N, C-alpha and C positions, 0 to 999 in steps of 0.2 A: 336385552344388553344394559337396557336401565336400570334391570335389577340385580344384573352382576355390579353396575358403579355402584351401585347402591350399595351392597354388600363391602365393598372394597374399600370406597369413605367410609364405611361404620368401620371397619376395620385398622383404617389408618387415622382415626379421628380427623379425618379432612372434613371441616364442619362447613366449609366455603364449596367445596366441591360438592358435599353433600345437598345442599343447598340447592346448588346447580342444578343435581340431578331430580329432587322434588318439584323446580319450576319447570325442567322439560318435561317430567310426567302429566304434569298440572296443565301444562299445555298442549299436550296427546291427547290426554281425556276430554278434555275442552272441544277440541279437533273433532275426534271422534263422537260427540253429543252427550258422554257419560259427565254430564256436570256434577253429582255427587263424588264421586272418585276425585275429578280435578280438585272439587273446594276441600277434601281430604287433602291433597298433596300440596295444597296450597297452603292449607294451615301448618302442614309438617315445616315447610321452607319459612312460613314465617316467624314459629315459635325459635327456629335458628336463628331466624334474624336478630330478634329481638333479644336475646340472650348472648348474641356478638356485637350487638348494637350496631349493625350492618344496614344505614338508613339508605343503600341503593335497593336491597332487596325487600326492606320495608315497605318502601314506596312502591317496588315492583307487586308486592303482595295486595297492595293495597287496589293498584287498578285491574288483578285479578281477580279479585272479592267481586269488584265492580260489575266486573262481565261476568263473571258467573252466575253470580244473584239476578243480573239482569238476565241471563239467559234461562235461570231457573222460574223467572218471575216476581222474583222480590225486590221490587223497583225501591223500597224502603231502604232497604240494607245496601242497596246497588247506590243509590244515595248518595249515603253516609258514607261508602268507603271512595265517593267518588271525590267529595266535599274532602276524604284524609288524604289522597294520592293529589288530588290539585292545591291543596295548602300546603303540603312538603315540596310539590314541584315548584310552586310560585315562592317559597322560602328560596331552595336551592336557587331558583334564578336571580333571586334578588340579594343573595350573598355572592352569586358570580357578579351582577352589575356592577355590585359594590365593589367587590375587589378588583376587578376591572377598572374601574374608575379610580379605586386606591391606588393603583399601580400607574394607569396615566398621569394621575396628578404627579406620583413622586417623581413618573418621567421626565414629568413636565418642568417639577423643582430642581432636579437635574441639569436638564439641559439650560433652567435659568440660572444657576447656575454657574454653569460652565463659561455662558455667554457673561456673566460679570467677571469671571473671573480672565476671560480673552479681553474684556474691556482694559481691565486694571492693567494686564501686560501690554496692552496698545498703549495706553495713556503713560505706563513705566517708558518703555522703548519711545515713546515720543516726548518725557521728559529727558532721557537720555541724550537725546538728539539735540534738545535742546540747550542742554549743559555743554554740550562739543561744541555748540555754535557759538555760545558766551565765551568759551575757553578760547575758542578760536579769535574773534573778537577783541577779548582782552591782550592774548600775545600778540595780534595786529596791531592794536595800539602802542603797547607795549613797545615793540618793536617800531613802530612809528617815531615815536618819542624817542627813545634808543637813538635813532638814524636823524631825529633832529638836534640832539644834542651831540651828538658826532658832529655836525656839519655847523652850529652855532660855536663849538669848541674851534674847529678848523677855521674859521672865519673870523672870530675872535685873534687865533694864533696867528695867522696872515695880516690881520691887521696890524698885531703888536710887529711882526715881523716889518712890515712896512714900516709903523711907526719907527724902527730902531733904525731901520736904511735910510728914513728922512733924517733923520737926527744925525746920522755919521754922514751923509752928505753935505747937511747943513756946516756941520763943522768943518766941514772938507772946505765947503767953500768959503767960508771966513777966513780959511787958513789960506787959502789963494788969494783970498782980497788982501789979507794981509801982507 
């Protein structure tokens, strides 16, 4: 079935599918103890991974090379490939950590900006309330001053009327005395 899948992937020029087939064949040979055949399959998918610049399969190939060479007793090559595998693995891990940190930092900055906007909106609302209170006080003071002016005007008018009535009364009293 893997050979049939290989043929189909070659006909379709499906490089990703072909890498997957060679990877699976390599794993199958490795588990069956056929390290040399496993190594050949790993080399096939590693070459395609390099051509397509597929870092996932390149990293997987380094891991598979390390396992196969260790099983074949070539510990120096196994070590070298394990170092390459770990290098890519830690580089990817650091990139993920960096991107996660950057994403969290962006979210924090966004939340901080939202908080500032909310604080500004609250300050504007408070300012509007204070402005309304100031207007209310101003209108109350103007109303009180107007009421006081009306009261003074009424008292002055009453006083003027009383003075006029008193003058008229005094004139009538003088007329009566004459």
